[in-house]
C-alpha positions in Angstrom: 6.0 -20.2 5.6 4.6 -19.8 2.1 4.2 -16.4 0.5 2.3 -15.9 -2.7 3.1 -12.9 -4.9 0.5 -11.5 -7.4 0.3 -8.4 -9.5 -3.2 -6.9 -9.5 -1.9 -3.8 -11.3 1.1 -3.9 -13.6 3.7 -6.6 -14.3 6.9 -7.1 -12.4 10.2 -7.7 -14.2 11.5 -11.3 -13.9 14.9 -9.9 -12.8 13.3 -8.3 -9.8 11.4 -11.5 -8.9 14.7 -13.4 -9.2 16.5 -10.9 -6.9 13.9 -11.1 -4.2 13.7 -14.9 -4.5 17.4 -15.0 -3.9 17.2 -12.8 -0.9 14.4 -14.9 0.6 16.4 -18.2 0.0 19.6 -16.8 1.4 18.3 -14.9 4.5 14.8 -16.2 5.2 15.3 -20.0 5.1 11.8 -20.7 6.4 10.2 -18.9 3.5 9.0 -20.3 0.2 8.3 -17.4 -2.1 6.0 -18.2 -5.0 5.5 -15.7 -7.8 2.2 -16.5 -9.6 2.8 -16.7 -13.4 0.3 -13.9 -13.8 2.9 -11.5 -12.4 4.8 -11.6 -15.7 1.8 -11.4 -18.1 1.6 -8.2 -20.2 -1.7 -7.0 -21.6 -1.8 -3.3 -22.6 -0.9 -1.4 -19.4 -1.7 -4.3 -17.1 -0.3 -7.6 -15.8 -2.9 -9.4 -17.8 -6.6 -8.7 -18.5 -8.9 -7.8 -15.6 -10.2 -11.4 -15.3 -6.7 -12.9 -15.3 -5.5 -10.5 -12.6 -8.6 -11.2 -10.5 -8.3 -15.0 -10.8 -4.6 -14.9 -9.8 -5.4 -12.9 -6.7 -8.1 -15.4 -5.8 -5.9 -18.4 -6.5 -3.5 -17.2 -3.8 -5.9 -15.6 -1.4 -8.2 -18.6 -1.2 -5.5 -21.2 -1.1 -4.9 -22.3 2.6 -1.4 -23.4 1.6 -0.3 -19.8 1.5 0.2 -17.8 4.6 0.5 -14.4 3.0 -0.2 -12.5 -0.2 2.4 -10.0 -1.3 1.6 -7.4 -3.9 4.3 -7.5 -6.6 4.2 -3.8 -7.5 2.0 -0.8 -7.9 1.3 1.1 -11.1 -2.4 1.2 -11.9 -5.2 -1.4 -12.2 -6.2 -2.9 -8.9 -9.3 -0.7 -8.7 -10.6 -2.4 -11.8 -10.8 -5.8 -10.1 -11.2 -4.9 -6.4 -15.0 -5.4 -6.0 -14.9 -8.5 -8.2 -12.2 -10.1 -6.0 -13.6 -9.0 -2.6 -16.9 -10.7 -3.3 -15.3 -14.1 -3.9 -12.9 -14.3 -0.9 -13.3 -17.3 1.4 -12.4 -18.2 4.9 -8.7 -19.0 4.0 -8.3 -15.5 2.6 -9.2 -14.0 6.0 -6.3 -15.8 7.7 -3.6 -14.3 5.5 -1.4 -11.3 5.8 -1.5 -8.8 2.9 1.3 -6.4 2.2 1.7 -3.7 -0.5 1.3 0.0 -1.1 0.7 2.6 -3.9 -2.0 1.2 -6.3 -2.4 -1.8 -4.0 -4.1 0.7 -1.6 -7.4 0.1 -3.4 -7.2 -3.6 -2.4 -5.9 -2.9 1.0 -8.7 -0.4 1.7 -11.3 -2.9 0.5 -9.9 -5.8 2.5 -9.8 -3.6 5.6 -13.3 -2.4 5.0 -14.4 -6.0 4.8 -13.0 -6.8 8.2 -9.7 -8.4 7.2 -7.3 -8.0 10.1 -3.9 -8.5 8.7 -3.5 -5.7 6.1 -0.4 -3.4 5.8 1.1 -0.7 3.7 4.8 -1.5 3.0 7.5 -2.6 0.6 6.8 -4.8 -2.4 9.1 -7.0 -4.5 9.5 -4.5 -7.3 11.2 -2.1 -4.8 14.3 -4.3 -5.0 15.2 -2.4 -8.2 15.3 1.0 -6.4 18.6 2.3 -5.0 18.9 0.5 -1.7 16.0 -1.7 -2.7 17.4 -4.9 -1.3 16.8 -3.4 2.2 13.2 -2.7 1.2 12.8 -6.3 0.2 14.3 -7.5 3.4 12.0 -5.3 5.4 9.0 -6.6 3.6 10.0 -10.2 4.2 10.9 -9.5 7.8 7.5 -8.2 8.6 5.7 -10.9 6.7 7.6 -13.7 8.4 8.0 -12.4 12.0 6.1 -9.1 12.3 9.6 -7.5 12.8 9.1 -4.3 14.9 12.1 -2.6 13.3 10.3 -2.7 9.9 7.5 -0.5 11.3 7.2 3.3 10.9 8.7 4.6 14.2 5.8 7.0 14.8 3.3 4.1 15.4 2.2 3.5 18.9 0.6 0.3 20.2 -2.4 2.2 21.6 -3.2 3.8 18.3 -5.1 2.6 15.3 -3.4 3.5 12.0 -3.8 3.2 8.2 -1.6 4.4 5.3 -2.2 5.4 1.7 -0.9 7.1 -1.3 -2.6 10.5 -1.4 -3.9 10.1 -4.9 -5.2 6.6 -4.4 -7.0 7.5 -1.2 -8.6 10.5 -2.8 -9.9 8.3 -5.6 -11.3 5.5 -3.5 -13.3 7.8 -1.1 -17.0 7.5 -1.6 -16.7 4.1 -3.2 -17.5 0.7 -1.6 -13.8 0.3 -1.0 -13.7 3.1 1.6 -12.9 1.7 5.1 -14.0 3.1 8.4 -11.0 5.2 9.6 -12.6 6.6 12.7 -10.0 7.3 15.4 -7.1 6.2 13.1 -3.9 8.0 12.6 -3.8 8.4 8.8 -0.4 8.3 7.2 -0.1 9.7 3.7 2.5 9.8 0.9 2.7 10.4 -2.8 4.9 10.4 -5.9 5.2 12.2 -9.2 2.3 14.6 -8.6 2.3 18.3 -9.1 1.8 20.2 -5.9 -1.5 21.7 -7.1 -2.8 18.1 -7.6 -1.7 17.2 -4.1 -3.6 20.3 -2.9 -6.7 19.3 -4.8 -6.5 15.7 -3.5 -6.1 17.0 0.1 -9.2 19.2 -0.4 -11.1 16.1 -1.3 -9.6 13.8 1.4 -10.2 16.3 4.3 -13.7 17.1 3.1 -14.8 13.5 3.4 -17.0 12.9 6.5 -15.3 9.6 7.2 -11.8 11.1 7.1 -12.9 13.9 9.4 -13.3 11.3 12.1 -9.6 10.3 12.0 -7.4 11.0 15.1 -5.0 13.0 12.9 -2.8 12.9 9.8 0.9 12.3 9.4 2.7 13.1 6.1 5.4 10.9 4.6 7.5 11.7 1.6 6.1 13.3 -1.6 8.9 12.6 -4.2 9.6 13.2 -7.8 7.4 16.3 -7.7 7.2 17.9 -11.2 8.1 21.6 -11.5 4.9 23.6 -11.9 4.6 26.8 -14.0 3.7 29.0 -12.3 5.3 27.8 -9.1 2.7 26.6 -6.6 4.5 28.4 -3.8 4.0 25.9 -1.0 5.6 22.7 0.1 3.7 19.5 0.4 3.8 19.9 4.2 2.3 23.4 4.0 -0.4 22.0 1.7 -1.3 19.2 4.2 -1.2 21.5 7.2 -3.5 24.0 5.4 -6.2 21.4 4.7 -5.9 19.9 8.2 -6.4 23.3 9.7 -9.4 24.1 7.5 -11.0 20.8 8.3 -10.2 20.6 12.0 -8.1 17.4 11.6 -4.9 17.5 13.8 -1.7 17.5 11.8 0.6 15.2 13.7 3.9 15.7 11.9 5.9 13.6 9.5 6.4 9.8 9.1 8.7 7.5 7.3 6.7 6.2 4.3 7.0 6.9 0.6 7.8 5.6 -2.9 11.4 4.7 -2.0 13.6 2.1 -0.5 13.2 3.6 3.0 9.4 3.0 3.0 8.4 1.5 6.4 5.5 -0.8 7.2 2.2 0.5 8.6 -0.2 -2.2 9.7 -3.9 -1.2 9.4 -5.5 -1.1 12.8 -3.4 -1.6 15.9 0.1 -3.1 15.9 
């Protein structure tokens, strides 16, 4: 199996790429892991200019020699190239599996909206640098290679459709051409490094969207590294999400095991 890694957002450290490559070689002998050179390019905030990042994505996505495309890391930037990329994807791109999360959510949403059937929220190579990150890398590789059930979020059921996003990313992509049809899906959400009032504002926007109001329900993952607000917001992230679910008539279904950490589980879009 051949897995191509690209960075539509920000660059990955070579040390992280080397660590994940070593894990793949030692534990996943059937895998050839190929980091596109673009992953290490630095241009201002990004892993190369917009055109460079777009072309790298297309290089891997449209190459039938690759079985999967793995997002190197998050950060910011994929929304700047998403529409440019989606309009140029060919038949070979539709046969691939795509795995990432965080800023990759813009691309995952657009792919799913365009009818791509093998799209998932889950660990990326850069996670190897987190505490316990080798397990995250293994989980990503296990799902990409064998659709390993143990890599999945335990709340997923075969009868349900699901999708997962970073709260801030989902809030920003709603109302754009990247927004997918989430009717009857269980929507799993997580976030990182956002003030609680910003999470509250994002949930107002998310739960007000007519498309989101058609979901089967919302589950909340982890909201980590939350800055201290002054004055204190006075509610937890779960209380915030429960509040907006109640106001919008969307069922709150409880917690789930996703987030910006090494324990982040895989959530395939659609059915498992």
